[in-house]
C-alpha positions in Angstrom: 34.5 2.1 49.3 35.3 -1.0 47.7 38.7 -2.6 47.6 38.0 -4.8 44.7 40.8 -5.6 42.7 40.7 -4.3 39.1 44.3 -5.9 38.1 42.9 -7.9 35.2 41.3 -4.8 33.8 44.2 -2.9 33.8 46.5 -5.8 32.2 44.0 -6.0 29.6 44.3 -2.3 29.0 48.3 -2.4 28.7 47.7 -5.0 26.4 44.9 -3.2 24.4 47.3 0.1 24.0 49.8 -1.8 22.6 47.6 -2.9 19.4 44.5 0.0 19.6 45.0 3.2 19.6 44.2 4.5 23.7 43.6 0.6 23.9 39.5 1.1 23.2 37.4 0.9 20.2 35.4 3.8 20.9 37.1 7.1 22.8 34.5 7.5 25.7 35.3 4.0 26.8 38.5 5.0 28.1 37.5 6.7 31.1 39.3 9.8 30.3 36.1 12.0 31.4 36.6 10.2 34.7 40.0 8.7 35.1 41.0 5.8 36.0 40.5 2.4 34.8 38.3 1.5 32.3 36.7 -2.1 33.5 36.8 -4.9 31.0 33.5 -6.7 31.2 33.6 -10.4 30.2 30.1 -11.2 30.8 26.7 -9.5 31.3 23.1 -10.9 32.5 19.8 -9.0 33.2 21.1 -5.7 34.8 24.2 -6.8 36.2 27.7 -6.7 34.4 30.9 -8.5 35.3 34.3 -7.4 34.9 37.8 -9.5 34.1 38.3 -9.4 37.8 34.7 -10.9 38.8 33.5 -7.7 40.1 29.8 -7.1 39.2 28.0 -4.0 38.3 24.3 -2.9 38.2 24.7 -1.5 34.7 23.5 1.7 34.0 24.9 2.0 30.5 22.8 -0.4 28.8 25.5 -1.0 26.0 24.4 3.1 25.5 20.8 2.3 24.9 20.1 -0.9 23.1 20.2 -3.6 26.1 16.2 -2.3 26.8 15.6 -5.8 27.8 18.5 -6.8 29.9 21.9 -8.3 28.7 20.9 -12.2 27.1 17.2 -11.9 27.2 16.0 -15.4 26.8 13.8 -14.5 23.4 16.4 -12.5 21.9 19.3 -15.1 22.7 17.4 -17.9 20.9 16.3 -15.7 17.8 19.9 -15.0 17.6 20.7 -18.6 17.7 18.1 -20.1 15.6 19.1 -17.5 13.0 22.9 -18.2 13.3 22.1 -21.6 12.7 20.9 -21.1 9.3 24.0 -18.8 8.3 25.6 -15.7 9.2 25.4 -13.9 6.3 24.2 -14.1 2.8 24.7 -11.3 0.6 21.4 -11.7 -0.7 17.8 -10.5 0.4 16.3 -12.6 3.6 13.0 -12.5 5.1 14.4 -11.4 8.3 15.5 -8.1 7.0 11.6 -7.3 6.0 10.1 -8.2 9.0 12.3 -5.5 10.7 11.4 -2.9 8.2 8.1 -4.0 8.5 8.1 -3.4 12.0 9.7 0.2 12.3 6.9 1.5 9.6 4.6 -0.3 11.9 5.5 1.6 14.9 6.7 5.1 13.2 3.3 6.5 11.7 5.3 9.5 9.5 8.0 6.6 8.2 6.8 4.9 5.0 10.0 3.1 3.8 13.4 2.4 5.3 16.7 0.9 4.3 18.8 -1.0 6.7 22.2 0.0 7.4 24.8 -1.0 10.1 25.2 1.7 12.3 24.1 5.0 13.3 26.7 7.0 11.6 26.0 5.1 8.3 22.3 5.8 8.9 23.1 9.6 9.3 25.6 9.8 6.6 22.9 8.2 4.2 20.6 10.6 5.4 22.4 13.8 4.7 23.1 12.4 1.2 19.9 11.5 0.2 18.7 14.9 1.5 21.0 16.6 -0.8 20.3 14.6 -3.8 16.5 15.3 -3.2 16.3 18.9 -2.6 19.6 19.8 -5.0 21.0 21.6 -2.2 24.1 21.4 -0.3 23.8 23.1 3.2 23.3 21.4 6.4 21.9 23.0 9.5 23.0 21.0 12.8 23.2 22.2 16.5 26.1 22.4 19.1 26.2 19.6 21.3 24.0 16.9 18.8 26.0 14.3 18.0 25.2 12.3 14.7 28.0 10.0 14.3 31.2 10.8 13.2 30.3 11.9 9.9 32.9 14.3 8.1 30.1 17.0 7.6 28.7 17.0 10.7 31.9 16.7 13.2 32.0 20.0 13.3 32.1 22.9 15.6 30.3 26.6 15.5 32.5 29.7 14.0 32.6 32.8 15.3 29.1 33.6 14.8 25.8 32.5 15.8 25.3 31.4 12.0 28.6 31.1 10.6 30.0 28.0 8.7 31.6 25.3 10.9 35.0 24.4 11.2 36.4 21.1 11.7 36.0 19.7 14.8 38.4 16.8 14.5 41.8 16.4 12.6 41.6 14.6 9.7 38.5 16.8 8.5 39.1 19.1 5.8 37.6 22.4 5.8 35.8 22.0 2.8 33.8 19.0 3.9 32.6 21.6 6.8 32.1 24.0 4.9 28.6 23.6 4.0 27.8 22.9 7.5 26.1 25.9 9.7 26.3 24.8 13.5 23.7 26.8 15.6 23.0 26.8 19.0 20.0 23.9 20.5 17.0 25.3 21.3 17.6 29.1 19.7 14.8 29.7 17.6 15.8 33.3 16.6 19.4 31.6 15.3 17.3 29.1 13.5 15.4 31.6 11.5 18.6 33.9 10.9 20.5 31.1 9.1 17.8 30.5 7.1 17.2 34.2 6.2 20.6 34.4 5.0 20.9 30.6 3.3 17.4 29.4 3.1 17.6 28.6 -0.3 21.1 26.6 -0.4 20.2 24.8 3.2 19.2 20.9 1.8 18.2 19.9 5.6 18.2 20.3 9.1 19.2 17.4 11.4 18.6 17.3 15.0 18.6 14.7 17.7 14.7 14.3 18.4 15.5 14.8 22.0 19.5 15.0 22.4 21.5 12.7 24.7 25.1 13.2 23.6 25.8 16.3 25.9 23.3 14.6 28.7 19.5 14.7 28.1 18.5 17.9 26.6 15.0 18.3 25.3 13.7 20.4 22.9 11.9 23.2 24.7 8.4 24.0 24.0 7.8 25.3 20.4 11.5 24.1 19.2 10.4 21.0 17.1 7.8 23.1 15.6 9.6 25.8 14.6 12.2 23.3 13.1 9.3 21.8 10.8 7.8 25.5 10.1 10.9 27.0 9.1 12.4 23.9 6.8 8.7 23.6 5.3 8.8 27.4 4.6 12.4 27.2 2.5 11.7 23.8 1.1 14.6 21.9 3.4 14.0 18.6 5.0 13.9 18.2 8.5 15.8 14.7 9.9 14.9 13.7 13.3 18.0 11.7 14.8 16.4 9.0 16.8 19.2 6.9 17.1 19.4 6.8 20.5 16.2 7.6 21.6 14.2 5.8 18.9 11.8 2.8 20.6 13.9 3.7 23.9 11.4 6.4 24.8 8.3 5.1 23.9 7.1 2.4 21.1 7.7 4.9 18.6 10.9 6.5 20.4 10.5 10.4 21.0 8.2 10.5 17.8 5.4 8.7 19.8 5.8 11.3 22.7 5.8 14.5 20.8 3.9 13.7 18.0 3.3 15.8 15.1 4.4 19.5 15.6 3.0 22.6 14.0 2.8 22.0 10.5 3.7 18.3 10.3 6.5 15.4 10.8 9.9 14.8 9.9 10.7 14.0 6.4 13.5 11.3 7.4 14.3 9.7 10.6 17.3 7.9 11.7 17.3 4.6 13.8 19.9 2.3 15.4 20.6 0.7 19.3 17.3 -0.6 20.1 16.3 -1.7 16.9 19.6 -3.8 16.9 19.2 -5.5 20.4 23.0 -5.1 20.8 24.3 -6.2 17.0 25.6 -3.5 14.7 22.3 -2.4 13.0 20.9 0.8 12.2 18.3 2.2 9.6 17.1 5.7 8.1 13.8 6.1 6.4 10.7 8.6 6.2 8.3 9.6 3.1 8.5 7.2 0.3 8.8 9.9 -2.5 12.3 10.7 -0.7 13.1 7.6 -0.2 12.5 6.2 -3.9 15.7 8.4 -4.8 17.5 5.9 -3.4 19.8 3.4 -5.7 18.3 0.8 -7.5 15.0 2.9 -7.7 16.7 6.5 -7.9 20.2 8.3 -8.5 21.3 8.6 -4.8 23.7 5.6 -4.0 23.9 3.8 -0.8 25.0 0.3 -0.1 26.3 -1.9 2.6 27.5 -5.5 2.4 26.3 -6.5 5.8 23.4 -4.1 5.7 20.0 -6.1 6.9 22.3 -8.7 8.3 20.4 -11.8 9.2 21.3 -12.5 12.6 21.4 -8.7 13.7 17.7 -8.4 12.2 16.9 -11.3 14.1 17.9 -9.9 17.5 16.6 -6.3 16.3 13.0 -7.6 15.7 12.9 -10.1 18.7 14.0 -6.7 20.9 11.4 -4.5 19.3 8.6 -7.2 19.6 9.3 -7.5 23.6 9.5 -4.0 23.8 5.6 -4.1 25.0 3.7 -1.3 27.2 4.7 -3.4 30.4 8.4 -3.1 29.6 8.2 1.1 28.9 6.1 1.1 32.3 9.3 -0.9 34.1 11.6 1.2 32.6 9.6 4.0 33.9 9.3 2.8 37.1 13.3 2.0 37.6 14.6 5.2 36.1 11.8 7.6 38.1 13.2 5.4 41.6 16.6 5.9 40.8 16.7 9.5 39.9 14.5 10.5 42.6 17.1 8.9 44.8 19.9 10.5 43.3 18.3 13.8 43.6 17.1 13.4 47.3 20.9 12.5 48.3 22.4 15.5 46.3 19.9 17.8 47.9 20.5 16.7 51.5 24.6 17.1 51.0 23.7 20.5 49.4 25.4 19.3 46.2 23.9 21.4 43.0 22.5 19.2 40.2 19.1 19.3 37.9 17.6 15.9 36.4 16.5 16.1 32.4 14.7 13.7 30.9 13.3 11.9 27.7 11.1 9.4 28.4 12.9 7.2 30.7 16.6 8.2 29.5 17.8 10.9 31.7 20.9 12.6 33.3 22.2 14.1 36.2 24.0 17.4 35.6 26.1 18.6 38.8 25.0 22.6 38.2 21.8 24.5 39.7 19.9 25.3 36.6 18.3 23.6 34.0 20.3 22.5 30.8 19.1 23.9 27.3 22.3 23.9 25.4 25.8 22.7 24.9 27.2 26.0 26.7 24.8 24.7 29.4 26.0 21.4 29.5 29.7 22.5 29.5 29.0 24.9 32.7 28.5 22.1 34.8 31.1 20.7 37.1 32.9 17.6 35.8 35.0 17.0 38.3 32.3 16.4 40.8 30.8 14.0 38.2 34.0 12.3 38.5 34.1 12.0 41.9 30.4 10.7 41.9 31.0 8.2 38.9 34.0 6.4 40.7 31.9 6.3 44.3 29.4 4.6 42.6 31.8 2.2 40.7 33.3 1.4 44.0 30.3 0.1 45.4 29.5 -1.8 42.6 27.1 0.5 39.9 28.6 1.4 36.7 27.3 4.6 35.2 28.3 6.0 31.8 32.1 7.5 32.0 31.1 10.8 31.1 29.0 13.7 32.1 27.9 14.4 28.8 26.0 11.2 28.8 22.3 9.6 29.4 21.7 7.1 32.1 19.7 3.9 30.8 17.9 1.0 32.6 16.3 -2.0 31.3 13.1 -3.9 32.0 15.5 -6.1 34.3 16.0 -3.8 36.2 14.2 -4.9 39.4 14.0 -4.5 43.0 17.0 -5.6 43.8 19.3 -4.0 41.2 17.5 -0.6 42.1 18.2 -1.2 45.7 21.6 -1.7 45.1 22.1 1.8 43.1 20.2 3.2 46.2 22.1 2.1 48.7 25.4 3.3 46.9 24.1 6.9 46.7 25.2 8.0 50.2 28.9 7.0 49.5 29.1 8.6 46.1 27.6 12.0 47.3 30.2 11.6 50.2 32.6 11.3 47.6 31.7 14.3 45.9 31.4 16.7 49.2 34.8 15.1 50.3 36.3 15.9 47.3 35.2 19.2 47.2 36.6 20.3 50.2 
């Protein structure tokens, strides 16, 4: 195992804790799920990260998805430099935001109009408000294990029954904010039907991750997406497909590009983020024009953002989307499959229970011996084994997502050298799992 120094990262963490809660600006970065000292990254290029101690890592986080072309990609870098040279922010409309919206609409057939925002949380929060404004209803259905940003109404856990109203899942969220949220088990069609039998005329929308990645990758079971469309349409509710993570990552049209229309049609609204921002804070929500027309200034549903459609962020997003060619998606598939197959082979040889699940080139390795269909299944994995595996890889220069409940990401820049580095690290990481279990 590596004896590389992490003293500079440790010193920065100490500094950060004095001025930032937990020393991080997003909780998963704190390594609480795996233990140890988070690596403070100084620079990144292609598939490589370099920390403040000078250690290099193959990056399998990819900024949680956005870096689909690789870090500091020349075309994105050029677009950002040219945009920044003309001004950082105008507070007025600009051509870049029109071009990015046109590119999203071109790629995702059901989306007729989009509104740009600055984060995935803003996108889902705004889509929920729009759904309520369009339907005149208040209740929302979400699924346990699906994450839609830190929106008060969606930071909720299930109550005591399958279709009971939710309880706040975070301090600071009043019960009244979660009271109109119904949390159901993912992939459970009977539970969905029961919720609509009881509350159908009050439900504004169902929101779901198109293919969840925030409890690890848990794709919809056969028939589940079709059931979502059928039940919402039968009861006059909207279906919101959250593609913040999968959008333009799974395919040129995201998860929708893989799954296509289901049953009685397509989602009414979509949310996007990550890849469409090219590593900058940019997101969007969009859908049918008759629904989107309810937004201000055309309609009564208010939504605004000072930096929405920022010219530099939209330049990065547009360059990234234009760079996502069929060859890029082909490379993602090759790299991801090679890494996952090698990991599974090593774990099999050591007799370590595991299962690999996919959404396009996104995948997760769950340390359990049965498929994961919902959040309860995901929680039943061996997270301690994952923690040992994580540090076994990190010590050998491979940076996985620091949580057992996340997707692994590759980029088009993950060449043979980067993939080989990951594969070479696997035997040692698997030994860390088996030796730790003894």
